N, C-alpha and C positions, 0 to 999 in steps of 0.2 A: 623027719621033712617038710612038716606044716611051720615046725620053727624058721626054717630057712626061707621058705617059699615068701612068709609073713614079711622077714628081713628086707627080702629083694623089693617086695612090692612097693615097701616103704623110705625104703633108698629112692627107687625108680621114681618113685611120687615127688619126695625133696626137691630131684635135680629137675624135675618137670616143671616145677614152682619157682627154683631158683635160675631160671632161665627166662623167662618172662620178665622175671625184677632185673638182672641182669642187661635185658636188653631195655629195659623201662628205664635204668639208671643211664645207658648210653646215651639214650634219645633226650635225656634231660640235658646230659652233661654235653651234647654236641648243638641243641639250643643255644642253652647259656651264652657259649664260644670260652674258649680258653682266654684266661688272663692274659698272656703272652701277646696272641691274636691280637686283643682288645687294645690294648698296647702301640702296639705296633702300630695298626690302622690310625689310631689317633695322632699319633708320631705324624706319619703320612700326612692326616688331612692340615697338622698344624703345621706340617712345611710349605704344603702345598699353598695352605691362606694367604701366611708371609712371602713369601715368593709373589706370589700376586698382588699383595701389596705391593713392596717394593717395585713390582715391575708397574704397575700404573703411579705408586706414589711418588717414587724418586724424580722423573721428571716433570712434575710438578715443582717440586721442592726447587731442583734446577731453575727452574723458568719463577720463582720466587724470589730464590738469591740475584738472579740474574737481574731481575727491575732494578733492582738497589744499588748496580752497578754503573758507573759511565761508560760510555760506548768503546770509550778508550781502552778500557780494562777488556771490552766485550771482545773487541775484534784485537785485542796484541797476546801476545804467545803467553800463554797462563803460567802464571809463578805464585808461588807460595806469598810472598810476602804481594804480589799485588792484588790477588784475589778477596784479601780482606776490607778492600776499599769500596766502601758503604756508603748512599747519600741519600736523597730524597731529590735530587736534582729532574730524572726523570719524572717525577711522577707533577712537581714543581712547572717541567714544561707542558706535561698535559691537560692541567688545569689554568693555563695562564687566558689571558683573555683574547689570544690571538689565535686559539687552535682550534676553536670552538668544537670542541670533544664533547662538554657539557649538553651543548646544543644536539650531537650526534648520540648520544647518548638519553638523553630524553628522547629523540625522536624513534629510538630502538626501542627503549620500555613504551611509546606508544602502540607502536606496532605489533611487536611482538604478545602484550598486553589483551589487547585487541582482537588478534588473529586467533589466542588460547583460547578466548572466553567464544568467540562468533562460533570456532571447530566445534568443539563443546558441544553447545546448544543443538546445531546444527546436521551435528552426528550424533549427538543422540537420540533425534527427532527420526534421522532416516535409519538409525538402528531399529529404532520399534516398530517402524512402518516394515520393515525387513523379515522380524523377527516375529510379528504375533499376526501381520495381515499376509494373508495368501490371492495374490491375483497374477493374474495370469501372465506371464512372462517375467515375474520378481527374482525367480534362478537366476535368468538369460543379463536383466539388468545388474543383480546382483555380481555376477560376472564381469560386467566388462568395469564392473565398478573396481574391481580387482585387480582387473589387464590394464588399467590407469598406473597402479602403482608400479608396472617395470616399466613404462616410460618415463626416463627422465624430462625434466620441464626444459634441459637444455635445446632439448629436439623440436620444442615447439614454441618457442619463447620469442622467433619471428613474429609467428598471426599473435601472438598473446600480446606484444606489443602491440602491432596492428589493431587488434581489437581494442585493447584499454584505449588506445590515440582518438581512434571514432569514436569513443566514447566519452571522450573530452576526462580521461584516466588517470594520463603520464601527468608526471611534474606534480603528484597527489600524494600524499599517504595511505587516501583511503581505494586508492588505485594497488595500489603494495601491497595494502589487508588483505584487501579483495584476491588477488594474489595468489598470498601465500594462504588464504583458506580454501582456494582451489588446491595449492599444490599439495595440502596437507589432510587435506578431507578424507577421501580415499580409506587410510589410513586408519582414522578415526572413527568413519562408517563399520568397517572390519572389528575395532573395539569392540566396539557398543552391539553392535548385533549379537558379537557372539556373547556378552554380558547380560543381554534380553535374553537370550535362547538359557542362558544357566537359571535361569529365574522360575519355579515353577507355578501355572496356570492357573493352579487354586490361589496365591496370593489376589489375582486377580480378579477374578470371578466371586474370591468373598469381598474387595473393594467393590465390586460392580454389587452386590446384593446389598450390601449397608449404602448403597447408594451416590458411591463417591461416582465422578467425573470423569476422564479421560486423563485431565491435566491433573485434579484432584488427587487421583493415583499414582500419577508418576512425580508430584512433589512430595506429598506423605506418606506413602507406602511405602515407592520402591527405591526411593532416592538413594538411603543406605546402602541399599546392595546396588544400586549405578554408581555409585561414589568412585567407587576404583579405576570402573573403568573411562568414567568422564574425567579423571584423574592423569589416568594414562592419556589421555586424546591432546587434555590443554596440557600436558607436557610434550609429549614430541611435537607437537604444531609452536610452543613457545620456543622450544630449543630452536628448531627448525630456523624459523624465520627469526630469533636473533644473530644467529651465527650466518646467515644469507649473505652472498656477499655479488651474484652474477645477477640477479632480478634489480634488486635497489641499485645498482649500477648503470643499470639498461633503462629502466624507469625512472630515474629520478635525476635530473640535473641542477639543478638548484644546490647553492651548498649550505643555504639554511632548512633545507630539505633531509638532507644526507643520512644515512643511520650509522653506526658506530661502528662498522667496517671498513665504510666508506672515509668516515674522516678521520681512520687509524691509518689510510694509508696515504691519505692527504699530508698527513703530520709528521708522517714516520720518513721522510722522503726529501732529503734536501739537494745544497747545489751540485750540478752536476749529474745528478739519480743517485747520486748517494746514499744508503739506508742507513737510518739514526737504528742500529736495532737496542738501544736503551730504550728509549719510547717505544720502539715495536713490543717489545718485552713485557714493559709497564702496561702500556694497552690493554694486551693479552691478557694480563692477569686482572685486572679492572675489569675485565670482557667475562672471565672466568666465575666473578663472584656471584649473582646472580643466580648462575647455571648451578652453582655447587650447594646456595641454598636453599634454590627452589629445587634442586632433587633430594634432598638431606629432609626436607619437611613433606614430599612425595615419594619419600619413597616405601614406606609398605604399599601407598595405593598403588604405584606405577606395579610392582609384582603381581602384587594382588587384580589387576587388572589385565594384564599378560597372561595370566594362567586363566583369568574368567572363560569359563564353557571348554575349558578341557577336561574338564572330569561332568559325567552322567549321571541322574539317580543321588 
């Protein structure tokens, strides 16, 4: 009787010990995941990535191909034989002395680069003020700045024109730069405030203890952490001013001051309002090059700048 009781107790203890081991094995297997599920998820991710690349890449490739085709081929019914007629006549027409496109390209570069630099600098200073200084009505003022992002500038284009005209800044690249800075500054302030909010206050305290001024602290201590936000504000301002059409058309009336979008509009129109699609597509491809190059160069800063301030701690 004693022997049977002992064997029963041993069996019960073995089963009790096996149960946690089995549950631990199931937990570990569940945490790792089945290899088939992993392959399926990876395949779905690859398919989604390739599909997104095709959706965004095929129109660009199609535009590049059309830029090397004459206008007669573009407007004609598509055939396999005529599709492969490529040439440089569209680019030759764009860069001819009578097109004035190089002047428009230079004006757009001046306006866009100046807008990006001024927006980044002013947004950095304003973001620092809203993030690190507490004054009465700071939240209300910052809220008003965010509200201006919801108002399209087309709705206030007339009073803006009257204001610039009173300041003698119409038909001036400086006036156009100030207009673009005003339009793009709210987004830049929003990004830079979030960037400053994500920086620990201990870094500023240490810099003050070491005797650094606020300017020295911004330039030497906080600059590496602020670079993604500043690059985001600058890139957004550059792209917005590079492709903007209505504001430049409203504030500029001289041919020598036209930016690239207006120069393309004047170049593409032929007799009786006929549109030269070959020249138009070639000009659009040329306008893409600075945007694509700048975005590729600042992509990592752009993503980091948009996500700055999203996590605390």
